[in-house]
N, C-alpha and C positions, 0 to 999 in steps of 0.2 A: 347503886343497886343493893349494897349491903344494908344501908339505912332503911330501905323499904322492906327488906327481909326482916329486919328487927321489928319494924312496925307490924308486919303481918304476924310475926310470932307473938307480939304483945297482944294484939287483938284476938288471936286464937286462944291465948291463955286466960283472957278475961272471962269470968263466969257471968258477969252482968254487963249488958250492953250499955255503954256510957250514954248518958242523956245529952242531947244536943244543946240543952240550955246551960249546962255547967261546963266550965273550962277546966280541963284536966291537963296538967303540965307533963305528966308521965310519958305520953307518946312522943312528945317533942324531945324530951330528954333522951329517950331510947334511940330516936332517930339520930340525934347529934352525937351521942356517945359511940354508937356503932360506926357512924360515918367518920368521925375523927380517929377512932382507933384503927380502922381500916386504912385511912389515909396515912397515918403515922407508920403503920407496918409497911406500906408501899414505899414511903420515903426512906425508911431504914434499909429496906431491901435495895433500893437504888443506890444508896450511899455505899453499902458494903459490897455490892456487886458491880460497881462502876468499872473496875479493871477487867472483870470477866466479860461484861457487856461490850466493852471497847474491842475486845478480841473477837467476839461473836458477831457483832454488827459494827464494822469499822466506819 
């Protein structure tokens, strides 16, 4: 979901509509950067909160 939100933000910020005949790598990079950073944040949260999560959800 966050990756798609990044894509939507990218396309909203574009002042020129990209031509379908040219390949632009920027939207793909935006998607993967946001996707991977969000996933890394979730993994770090799971690692540091494992003890608390074990108490809350045994």
